[in-house]
N, C-alpha and C positions, 0 to 999 in steps of 0.2 A: 632674661629674655622677656621682651614685651609680649603681652598675652592677648591683646584685643583681636588680632588676626585669628588666633586660635579660639578665642571665646566665641567669635561669630561662627566659626566652623562648628564648634560644639553645639551652639544653639540651632544651627541648620540641621545637624544630625538629630538632635533631640526632637525637633519638630517632625522630622521624617519618621522617627520611630514611634510617634504618637505619645511621647513622654508627657507626663502631667506637670513636671517641674523642669522648666528650661533654665532655671537660675543656678545651674551647677557652679560650684566655687571656681572663681577665676584663678585661684591659686593652684588648681589641679595641674600636676606635672604632665608632660607630654606622654610619658609611659602609661599613666593612668587613663589618659584620653584614648590611647590605642587599645588598652585592655577593655575599656568600656564599650568600644565599638565592635570588638571582635564578634563574629558570628551573628551580627544584628541583622534585622529584617526591615527594609524600608517599606513603609506603607501597610504592613500587615503584621502587627505584633502578636496576633493570635494564630499564626500559621501552624501547621502540623510539624512535628519533628522531622528533621532531614532523614532521608533514607540512610540506613546503616551501610557502611562500606568496609571491605577488607583494606586495611592500610597499605598503600603502595606509595611510592614517591616519584616525583617528576620535577623537571625544571633545572637540573644541573646543566652546566655548560655543555654544548653539543658534543664535545669530544669526551666528556666525562659523565654524561648522564647515565644513571642506572637503567639497564635494559628492562623494559616491561615484560614480565613473565606471566603467561596465562596460568591461572590456577587450575589445579586438579579439582573439578567441581563435584557437587552433589545436588540433589533435587531441591528446588525451592518452590513455594506456592506460586503458581502463575497468576499474573494480574488478569482481571476480567478484560475481555477485548473492548476496545474503544467503540463507543456507539457511532454509527455512521453519521456523516456530516448532515445528511438530510434530516436526521432526527434531532440533533443537538446543536449543530454549528451553523445552520443556515438561516437563523432568525434575525441576522443583522446586528446582534449584540456585540459590543466590543469587549473582548476578554484578554486583557494584557497578561494576566497571570502575575506571579510574584516577581518582585524586583529587589533581591537582596543587595545590601551595600557591598560593593566589590572593592577589594583591596588589590593594589598593583601586585602582580606576580613578579618573580625575579626577572623573568624574560622581559616583562613590561618596564620594570624599574630600570634595567640596564639600557633599554632602548630610549627611555625618557631622558635620562641624564646624558646620554650620548647626544641627543638632539638639542638639549638645553645648553650643554657646556662643551660639546665635542669630546666628552670623556668616553674613551673606548676600552677602559680597563675592566668592564663588566663587574663593577663592585658588588652587585647584589649576589653574585655567585658565592660569596662568603656567608650569606644568610642560610638558615636551615631550609632544606627542600620542602616544597609544598606537598601535602597529601594529594593523591590523585583525585579522589572524589569522582567527578564526572569523567575522569580519564585524561584530563588536560591540565590539571594543577591549578585551574582558575575557578574552582567550585566555591562560590561565596559562602555556602552553608557550612563549610568546614574549615575555612581559612581563619583559624583563631590566631590570636596574638598573645604570646607568653611575655612575662616580664623580661626574660632573656632576649627575645626578639626585639622588644621595644628598645632595650639597651643597645642592641646591635644596630638598630636603625640610626641611633645617635652616632655610633662609631663610623658607619658607612657615610653618613651625611658629612661628618667632619672631614673624612678623606676626600670626598667629592669636592667640597667647598675649598679645601686647601689646594687641590689641583687646579680648580677653576680660577684661582687668584695667585698662582705660584709665580708668574712672570709678568712683566709689562705687556707682553703679547697676549697672554691669557686674559688679563684685565681689559685690554683693548677689544677683545672679542665680546666682552660683556657690554661695552659701550665705547665708542670711538673717542669720547671725551677723555677717557682715562689715559690716552696716549699723550695728551698735552696738558696734564693736570698741573694746576697751580693752587696756591692757598686760597685765592679768590674764587676759583671755579670748582673747588672740591665738593662743596655742599650740593651745588646744582648738579654736578656729575653723579654724585651718589643717588640723588632723586631720579635722575634720568635712567640710570641702570635699574633701579628698583621698579620704576614705572614700566619699563620694558620687560623685565624678567618675571616679576611676580604674577601678572595675569597669565603668562604662558605656563609657569610652573603649577599654578593652582587651577588652570584650565577654565577660568572664568574672569569676568570683570571684577575689579576690586572697588569697594567704596572708598571715597577720599580718606575717611578716618582710618581705614586699614592701611592704606599707603603711608599715611602720616605716622602710624605706629611703627612701620618698618623703617621709615626714615629716622624716627626717634631712636630706634634700636641702633642703627648705624652711628648716629651722633653720640649716643651713650658709650658705645664701644670706643669711638674715636677719642672721647674725653678721658678715657683711661690710659691715654698715650699709646694706644694701639695704632698701627699703621693704617693707611687707607685700605690697603689690600686685606688686612686682618679684619677690619670693620665690615667690609663687604662680604668677606668669608663668613662672618657671624650671621649676617642676614641670610645668606644662602643656606647655612645650617638650619636656621629657623624655618625657612620655606620647605626644606626637604623633610622636616619632621612634622609639618602641619597636617592635620587630618585631611584637608582638602587636596593635599598632594598625594598622600599614601592611599587615600580612599577615593572612590568615584561617587561622591555624595550627590543624590538627585532629589529634588523637591517637586519638580513639574510645574507647568503653567497651564492655563485654560486652553483647550483646543479651539482655534479660531472658528472652526466650522460647527463644533458641538461644545459650547462653553461649559456644559456640565461635566465634561470629561477632561482629563489632564494628559498633556504630552510632556516629554522632556523639554526643557528650555532649549534655546538655540545652542548655548554652550554645552549643555548636557548631551544633546544629540550629536554635536561635533565630537565630543569625547567618546560616545558610544561607537560612532563610525570609525574614528581614528584608531581606537584600541582593537576593534574587530578586524579591520583590514590591514593595519600597519603595526599594531602592537606598540604604539607610542602616542605622544600628544598630538593634537591637531596642528596642521600646517596653517600658513597664513590664509590660503584660499578657503579652507574650511572655517576658520574663525570669521572671515568676511561673510561667508554664507550664514553663519550664526547671527551676526549683527544685523543683516538685512532681512531676516525672517524667512529666508529660503528653507531652512531646516524645520520649519513648522508645518510643512506639507509633505505628503508622501512622495509627490513628484520631485520636490526639491531634494529630499533624502536620496531618492533613486539616482538623480543626476550626479550627486556627489559620490555616491557609492560606486557608480560605473567609472567615474574618473579615477577613484582610488584603486579600484581593482585592476585597471589597466596600467597603473603606475608600477614601475619595478619595485617600489617599496612594499608591495603586497606579497612579493615572493618569499621573504623570510617567514611570514606568518603561515603561508602554505606549508613551508618546510617544517615549522614548529608543530603544526597540526598533525602532519603525517609522522613526524618523529615520535609522537605520543600515541597516535592510533596504531601504529605498526611497531613490532618489536625490534627496531633497528638502531635505536640511539646509542646502545652500548656495545656495538660490534667492534669498535676500535679496541676496547678493553677486554673483550671476550677471550677466554682461555680455552684452548683445546690441546689434548695430549699430542705433542709433536711426533711421538712414535707412531700414533694411529693416524694422524692427519698432518703430515709434513708440509702440505701445501698451504695450510692456514697460518696467517700471521696477522698482527695488528694492521699492517699496511693493506692486506687483502680485506680485512673486516671494514676498514675505512672506505675502500673502493666499492665494496658491496653496498654500503649505505649510500654512497654518492651515486651509484648506479640507479638505485631506487628513486632518489630525490631528483636526479636529472630526468629520469623517465617520466615521473609524475608532473614535473614542471612543464616539460615539452608537451606531454599529452593534454594537459589542461589548457595551456595557453596557445599551443600551435597545432596540436594533433586533433584527434577526434573529439576530445573535450568532454566525453561522457564517462560516467562510472562503468557502464558495460564495456566501453572501449578500453578503459584502463585494465579491466579484468581479462580482456581477450586480445590485447595487442600482440601482433606476431613479431615484435621487435623489442630490443632493449638498447641500453647505452653501455658501452664497455671501453676501457682503456686496454693497454697492452697486457697488464697483469691479469685483468678479468678475462680477456680473450683467451689467454693461455689456460686459465682455470676452466672456462667453458668449452675449450677445445675448438675455438673459432680461429680461422686463418685470416691473415691479411690485416691485422690490427697491431700496431706497436706504439710505444711511447706512453706518455701520461695523459694525453688529451682523450676525453670521452667522445666517442662517435656512435652514431646509430648503427645497429647491426641486426640482421634477421635472426630469428630463433628457429631451431628445429622444432616445429609445432607438434611433432609426435611425442616430444618430451616436455616441452615448456610452452606456456602461454600466459601472457599478461603478468600482472603484479604478483599473484599468489605464488608462482613457481620461481620467482627470482631468488637468487642465493641468499640475499639479505633476510628475506622473510622465512625461508626454510631454515636458515642458521639460527635466527633469533627466536624461533619457536621451540628450540631445543636447548636445555640448560646444562647438559652433561655431554659426555663422549658417546652416549648411546641415543639413538633416535627414540622419540616418545610420542606415539600416536595419540595419547590422551591430551598432552599439552597442545599438539597441533590441532586436534579436533576441537579442543576448548577455544583456541584462538579463532577458528572459523565460526564456531557457534556463537561465542560471546562478542567478538569484535566485528565480525562481518555480518552476522545475522541477529545480534542483540538478544540472544536467548536467555541471558541472565541466569546462567547456572553458576552457583557459588561454591566456595571452598567448604568442605566438610569441617565441622567443629568438634565432633565427637572423636576423642583420641582412639577409641577402638575402631571406628570406621577409617580413620586416617591410617592406622596400622595395617588395615586390610588392603589399602590401595597404594602401598609402597611400590616403587618401581621394581619390577621383578628382576631377579638375578639372571645373568646371561645364560646360566646353565639350564634354565627352565624351558628353553626353546631356541631353535636356530634362527628364527625370524621374529620380528616384533609382534606379528600377528599371533604366533604361537605363545609368546611370552605373556602378552597382555590379554589373551582370551579368558584368563581366570577371572578378570574383573566382571565380565558379563555373565559368568556362571554363578556368581555369588548374588543372592537375592538382594541384599542391602546395597550392593554396588550397581546392580543391573539397571536401576531406575535411571541413572545418568549414563552409564557406560554403554548401554545399548544404542545411545545416540552419538556419544563422543567417539568411540572406537571406530565405527565404520567410516566416519569422515576422516579421522586421522590415518586409517589404513590406506586411504586413497593417495596419501602423500608419502608413502613409504619408499617410493623410488628415489627419494632424496635422503642422503646420509646427513649426519649432524653438522656438516659444513655446506650443505646444499648442493653437493655434487650428485649428478644423476647416476643411478646404479640399477641394475636389473637383478642382482643377486645379493644375498646377505649370508655370510658364512657358507658359501657354496650352494645355497638353496635359492631357487627362483622365487622372487618376491611376487606375491599376489596383492596387487594394489587395487582390487575391486572393493566397492563399498556401497552404502546406501545413504540417501539423504534423509534426515530426521523428519518424521511426520508424514512422509510420502512413501517410504520404502522404495523410492525410485532408484534403480541401480545406477551406479557410476563405475566406469571402468578403471579410471586412473585420475591423476591430478589435472590433466588437460580437460577431461570430462567434468571434473568438479568446477574448474574455472568457468567453463561454459554454462554450467547449471547456475552458478552464482550470478553470472551476468544476466541471466533471464529471470532471476528470482525477484518477485515483488518485495519479499522480506529483505533481501540484500539492498535494494534501492532505498527502502524506508529506513533501514538501519544506518546507512551512510548519511542520509539526510538528518537523522536524529543526532548523530555524532556532531555534525556541523551546527545544528540548532543548540545543543548543549554547550558547545564551545562558544558560540556567539552570545548566549544568554548568561554564561558563567554559572550554571547550576545544573542539577539533574532534573530532567523533566518528570512530572508525575501525572496522575490521572486527571488532575484539574487542567492539564495542558493539552487535552485531547483535541480541542479545536485548532490550536496552534499547530500541532503535529499534522492534523488533517490538511490544513492550508498549505503547509510546507510540502507534504507528500504530493498533493495535487499539483502544485506549481512545478515541482521537480519532474513529475510524470509528463506534464504538458510541454516541458522544455526538451523532452527526449532524454532526460536524465543528464542534462548538461551541468557540469560542476560550476562553471562561472555563473550561469543563470540561477543555480541554487543559491549561491552566496548573495546575489542581488535580491532574490526572492525573500531571503531571511530578513532583509531590511524593510520589507513591506508587510510584515506580520504585525498583528496587534501587539505582540510581546515586545517588538522593537520600536514601534511608532508611538505607543501609549505608555502611560504610567499608571500603576494600580491605584484605585480609589477615585473618588469624585470630589468636586469642590463643594 
């Protein structure tokens, strides 16, 4: 393999990392390049260690992704509150925060090779799943690369390259010249294909010498009596293992308005936008905007962001986000005891998940469009199977249609069967897990899993014989001093959801005893009567709005926010509030933050 293309990538990354020796051996293998890059930090080699996380995994194919399970938590030291914007963030200083080098996730890799080659086999699903980190599997601080993963990248690249060149029609998709190939036109056709493909794959313009090296690689392979298709396949393999393909390397350029500051270059900003909104490489319109300098201004970035958000290609990213925010991605593979829950099946689990995703897509793009309206919508989407499950009349067949809810029992997202089923891991309801989901995922309370084995033994799920209802069974947690620190907050929230059994069906009794679904909200002692009351409380909660915005911010930035990001968080919260908590406006506002528009460090 010719190495100049990769050598330039290595030097780009070395400069970004503040390395003192950019003359790394040109003979370094691609696996060592990947290993050297893992967990690296662009522009800030002295950063603090990443926040520790409980290992969870994400990113499997939608039908096979492991379900996110809320942990049974214990108390952790709370972070000091952020200082108000007036004290810290109103002085006009640009604070972009950290910008770790980001590796393509499996979701992004699959989308990228689909758009490069028309490959819909989702080849990256065979790679190891990402650790959750920030909750979305794209946390650059923990996306390390093992030797095994580097080797697997080679295998995946080989398969993609083979499929991309397998037939004359496939070759013609890479370049029309391949359909009329002759001995006289072959070399020119190879260069044409490389000049078209390489800048798209690496998401930047290539220097003439880089293109020459790729052409030389094709010619060297051809000289070994390999076919034209095999030689082009070898070039594709090289591109798919280049650091600039697998990583989103950024160096930045001077800001035209403030030359002492740095912005992502046009190509780098195009990549930021495309992977945020579409989870894939930039399209031609975005690349044109990069070339004309449009993406070097906030207004230009906003114009492109609005175009991309309105494009149907944004919908899969919205789905991916909620698949990981909510415990719904594994419902198709979820098991329930058929003797206890004969209504549940993999088909019903898949329908539950689709209900939630259809509802969210409609609400964001056609409905009220706000986070409070998502939490309190008096309707959902059902097909015939789900209508029977919910006891709704007048709906049949496989098509999903909008249907009103009985708002005395259900309201909005929280009480949908998918969420209520996904927050229970066994055949018994668990108010601790459900309370943990509300506090950690909807309110960002950061209660973490106990590590002391003795404490873990004390918080085991109680046996059914200890009480007729979950409230009776789980009350022991709050009576134990070591457990009470967290369970005094978790249990009252989880009890409010006890009208839903482990498959999300509404009930008023458990074991012949009337369920008491009353509870209180943590930190306020404000009483709530039931799940509907809880949904309304969350819709009016500033903490709920801020938490939702934080999840989107961490997804967009590909890392976990810390104390140094207070000004970015403040700016996002303010913009979200001013929009009336509109979700689409939140996503656009994220592209206008210092963290998105600027690059850390100065020239």
